[in-house]
C-alpha atoms as a printed R data frame, in Angstrom:
    type eleno elety resid chain resno       x       y      z
1   ATOM     1    CA   UNK     A     1  -0.954   6.853  6.470
2   ATOM     2    CA   UNK     A     2  -3.305   7.504  9.346
3   ATOM     3    CA   UNK     A     3  -2.913   6.158 12.871
4   ATOM     4    CA   UNK     A     4  -5.705   6.697 15.325
5   ATOM     5    CA   UNK     A     5  -7.452   5.296 18.351
6   ATOM     6    CA   UNK     A     6 -10.439   3.122 17.443
7   ATOM     7    CA   UNK     A     7 -13.290   3.151 19.948
8   ATOM     8    CA   UNK     A     8 -15.284   0.315 18.390
9   ATOM     9    CA   UNK     A     9 -13.185  -1.734 15.953
10  ATOM    10    CA   UNK     A    10 -14.785  -4.476 13.874
11  ATOM    11    CA   UNK     A    11 -13.654  -7.862 15.313
12  ATOM    12    CA   UNK     A    12 -14.159  -9.572 11.936
13  ATOM    13    CA   UNK     A    13 -11.848  -7.080 10.235
14  ATOM    14    CA   UNK     A    14  -9.208  -7.570 12.956
15  ATOM    15    CA   UNK     A    15  -9.324 -11.372 12.630
16  ATOM    16    CA   UNK     A    16  -9.109 -11.125  8.845
17  ATOM    17    CA   UNK     A    17  -6.036  -8.887  9.073
18  ATOM    18    CA   UNK     A    18  -4.352 -11.087 11.676
19  ATOM    19    CA   UNK     A    19  -5.007 -14.207  9.598
20  ATOM    20    CA   UNK     A    20  -3.058 -12.545  6.775
21  ATOM    21    CA   UNK     A    21  -0.118 -11.985  9.126
22  ATOM    22    CA   UNK     A    22   0.103 -15.152 11.237
23  ATOM    23    CA   UNK     A    23  -1.280 -18.671 11.462
24  ATOM    24    CA   UNK     A    24  -1.772 -18.521 15.239
25  ATOM    25    CA   UNK     A    25  -3.597 -15.283 15.915
26  ATOM    26    CA   UNK     A    26  -6.426 -14.249 18.147
27  ATOM    27    CA   UNK     A    27  -9.973 -15.406 17.500
28  ATOM    28    CA   UNK     A    28 -13.019 -13.197 17.008
29  ATOM    29    CA   UNK     A    29 -13.939 -13.917 20.633
30  ATOM    30    CA   UNK     A    30 -10.537 -12.679 21.862
31  ATOM    31    CA   UNK     A    31 -11.129  -9.368 20.107
32  ATOM    32    CA   UNK     A    32 -14.708  -9.129 21.285
33  ATOM    33    CA   UNK     A    33 -13.557  -9.753 24.877
34  ATOM    34    CA   UNK     A    34 -10.941  -6.988 24.553
35  ATOM    35    CA   UNK     A    35 -13.509  -4.559 23.175
36  ATOM    36    CA   UNK     A    36 -15.924  -5.444 25.988
37  ATOM    37    CA   UNK     A    37 -13.144  -5.035 28.585
38  ATOM    38    CA   UNK     A    38 -12.423  -1.516 27.291
39  ATOM    39    CA   UNK     A    39  -8.913  -2.178 26.004
40  ATOM    40    CA   UNK     A    40  -7.466   0.501 23.764
41  ATOM    41    CA   UNK     A    41  -7.179  -0.200 20.046
42  ATOM    42    CA   UNK     A    42  -4.839   1.764 17.804
43  ATOM    43    CA   UNK     A    43  -5.282   1.297 14.057
44  ATOM    44    CA   UNK     A    44  -3.065   2.124 11.083
45  ATOM    45    CA   UNK     A    45  -4.726   2.802  7.752
46  ATOM    46    CA   UNK     A    46  -3.336   3.487  4.313
47  ATOM    47    CA   UNK     A    47  -5.737   4.810  1.673
48  ATOM    48    CA   UNK     A    48  -8.692   3.804  3.903
49  ATOM    49    CA   UNK     A    49  -7.394   0.220  4.150
50  ATOM    50    CA   UNK     A    50  -6.631  -1.266  7.578
51  ATOM    51    CA   UNK     A    51  -2.969  -2.306  7.503
52  ATOM    52    CA   UNK     A    52  -2.263  -2.780 11.197
53  ATOM    53    CA   UNK     A    53  -3.437  -2.414 14.758
54  ATOM    54    CA   UNK     A    54  -2.328  -2.677 18.364
55  ATOM    55    CA   UNK     A    55  -4.324  -3.708 21.438
56  ATOM    56    CA   UNK     A    56  -3.341  -2.252 24.810
57  ATOM    57    CA   UNK     A    57  -4.721  -2.932 28.277
58  ATOM    58    CA   UNK     A    58  -4.240  -0.246 30.933
59  ATOM    59    CA   UNK     A    59  -4.459  -0.572 34.711
60  ATOM    60    CA   UNK     A    60  -3.631   2.388 36.963
61  ATOM    61    CA   UNK     A    61  -0.330   3.729 35.544
62  ATOM    62    CA   UNK     A    62   0.694   0.561 33.675
63  ATOM    63    CA   UNK     A    63  -0.077  -0.556 30.154
64  ATOM    64    CA   UNK     A    64   0.370  -3.947 28.539
65  ATOM    65    CA   UNK     A    65   0.746  -4.395 24.800
66  ATOM    66    CA   UNK     A    66  -1.528  -7.387 24.256
67  ATOM    67    CA   UNK     A    67  -1.204  -7.653 20.500
68  ATOM    68    CA   UNK     A    68   0.274  -5.816 17.548
69  ATOM    69    CA   UNK     A    69  -0.390  -6.895 13.972
70  ATOM    70    CA   UNK     A    70   0.747  -5.547 10.622
71  ATOM    71    CA   UNK     A    71  -0.645  -6.948  7.363
72  ATOM    72    CA   UNK     A    72   1.894  -9.278  5.771
73  ATOM    73    CA   UNK     A    73   2.138  -7.132  2.633
74  ATOM    74    CA   UNK     A    74   3.134  -4.110  4.751
75  ATOM    75    CA   UNK     A    75   5.597  -5.772  7.138
76  ATOM    76    CA   UNK     A    76   9.176  -4.538  7.165
77  ATOM    77    CA   UNK     A    77   8.184  -1.035  6.027
78  ATOM    78    CA   UNK     A    78   8.122   0.710  9.414
79  ATOM    79    CA   UNK     A    79   4.361   0.496  9.975
80  ATOM    80    CA   UNK     A    80   4.772  -1.359 13.265
81  ATOM    81    CA   UNK     A    81   7.231   1.207 14.607
82  ATOM    82    CA   UNK     A    82   4.973   4.105 13.666
83  ATOM    83    CA   UNK     A    83   1.972   2.379 15.202
84  ATOM    84    CA   UNK     A    84   3.891   1.628 18.391
85  ATOM    85    CA   UNK     A    85   5.247   5.201 18.588
86  ATOM    86    CA   UNK     A    86   1.698   6.544 18.339
87  ATOM    87    CA   UNK     A    87   0.494   4.147 21.046
88  ATOM    88    CA   UNK     A    88   3.420   5.061 23.323
89  ATOM    89    CA   UNK     A    89   2.818   8.791 22.880
90  ATOM    90    CA   UNK     A    90  -0.872   8.345 23.664
91  ATOM    91    CA   UNK     A    91  -0.075   6.225 26.728
92  ATOM    92    CA   UNK     A    92   2.413   8.824 27.973
93  ATOM    93    CA   UNK     A    93  -0.310  11.509 27.700
94  ATOM    94    CA   UNK     A    94  -2.495   9.211 29.811
95  ATOM    95    CA   UNK     A    95   0.274   9.156 32.470
96  ATOM    96    CA   UNK     A    96   1.222   5.531 31.896
97  ATOM    97    CA   UNK     A    97   4.677   4.933 33.360
98  ATOM    98    CA   UNK     A    98   5.204   1.288 32.492
99  ATOM    99    CA   UNK     A    99   4.639  -0.700 29.290
100 ATOM   100    CA   UNK     A   100   4.610  -4.476 29.615
101 ATOM   101    CA   UNK     A   101   5.119  -6.949 26.791
102 ATOM   102    CA   UNK     A   102   4.911 -10.704 27.204
103 ATOM   103    CA   UNK     A   103   6.431 -12.910 24.528
104 ATOM   104    CA   UNK     A   104   6.405 -16.701 24.361
105 ATOM   105    CA   UNK     A   105   9.939 -18.055 24.522
106 ATOM   106    CA   UNK     A   106   9.252 -20.157 21.404
107 ATOM   107    CA   UNK     A   107   8.328 -17.112 19.312
108 ATOM   108    CA   UNK     A   108  11.719 -16.144 17.859
109 ATOM   109    CA   UNK     A   109  10.245 -13.542 15.488
110 ATOM   110    CA   UNK     A   110   8.642 -11.670 18.357
111 ATOM   111    CA   UNK     A   111  11.842 -11.917 20.409
112 ATOM   112    CA   UNK     A   112  13.561 -10.102 17.541
113 ATOM   113    CA   UNK     A   113  10.716  -7.572 17.601
114 ATOM   114    CA   UNK     A   114  11.292  -7.095 21.350
115 ATOM   115    CA   UNK     A   115  14.864  -6.067 20.632
116 ATOM   116    CA   UNK     A   116  13.600  -3.607 18.038
117 ATOM   117    CA   UNK     A   117  10.959  -2.284 20.437
118 ATOM   118    CA   UNK     A   118  13.578  -1.803 23.156
119 ATOM   119    CA   UNK     A   119  15.751   0.217 20.752
120 ATOM   120    CA   UNK     A   120  12.706   2.256 19.731
121 ATOM   121    CA   UNK     A   121  11.841   2.978 23.350
122 ATOM   122    CA   UNK     A   122  15.380   4.145 24.004
123 ATOM   123    CA   UNK     A   123  15.109   6.543 21.037
124 ATOM   124    CA   UNK     A   124  11.565   7.819 21.451
125 ATOM   125    CA   UNK     A   125  11.135   7.726 25.197
126 ATOM   126    CA   UNK     A   126  14.639   8.195 26.560
127 ATOM   127    CA   UNK     A   127  13.570  10.948 28.939
128 ATOM   128    CA   UNK     A   128  10.603   9.186 30.526
129 ATOM   129    CA   UNK     A   129  11.041   5.426 30.063
130 ATOM   130    CA   UNK     A   130  14.023   3.297 31.076
131 ATOM   131    CA   UNK     A   131  13.835  -0.233 29.624
132 ATOM   132    CA   UNK     A   132  15.279  -3.173 31.577
133 ATOM   133    CA   UNK     A   133  16.987  -6.196 29.977
134 ATOM   134    CA   UNK     A   134  14.714  -8.550 28.002
135 ATOM   135    CA   UNK     A   135  13.683 -11.626 29.977
136 ATOM   136    CA   UNK     A   136  11.398 -14.572 29.109
137 ATOM   137    CA   UNK     A   137   8.522 -12.249 29.923
138 ATOM   138    CA   UNK     A   138   9.731  -8.844 28.827
139 ATOM   139    CA   UNK     A   139   8.868  -5.742 30.799
140 ATOM   140    CA   UNK     A   140   9.334  -2.404 29.111
141 ATOM   141    CA   UNK     A   141   9.405   0.670 31.323
């Protein structure tokens, strides 16, 4: 498995992967807008196949996880955690002190993921990040 920062990801490839994972994902235009805006993309590959990615927007010393997607066939195998750990480590090296995550109240799967992310942050980032309680719009420090 390889996880890396992608400077110019292919929007078509991102949409194709997200379509395999969810029925209500971003459009090609959403990805193109993020690329144009200079958002950071982290990609996970296995045997040269794209299996997941994360999109992060940074402003000053804050970062917001805009999207994280793992191919349906690879979900539940720890890919998302490894991808998120890589993104967090990179953001810490960039002196980001706050990680924001917004989740729709109706998205129960992602609320469960928030709980998992909070536990991961407590493990991986215990010395530098203190997470608050999850709210309707979750903020991860």
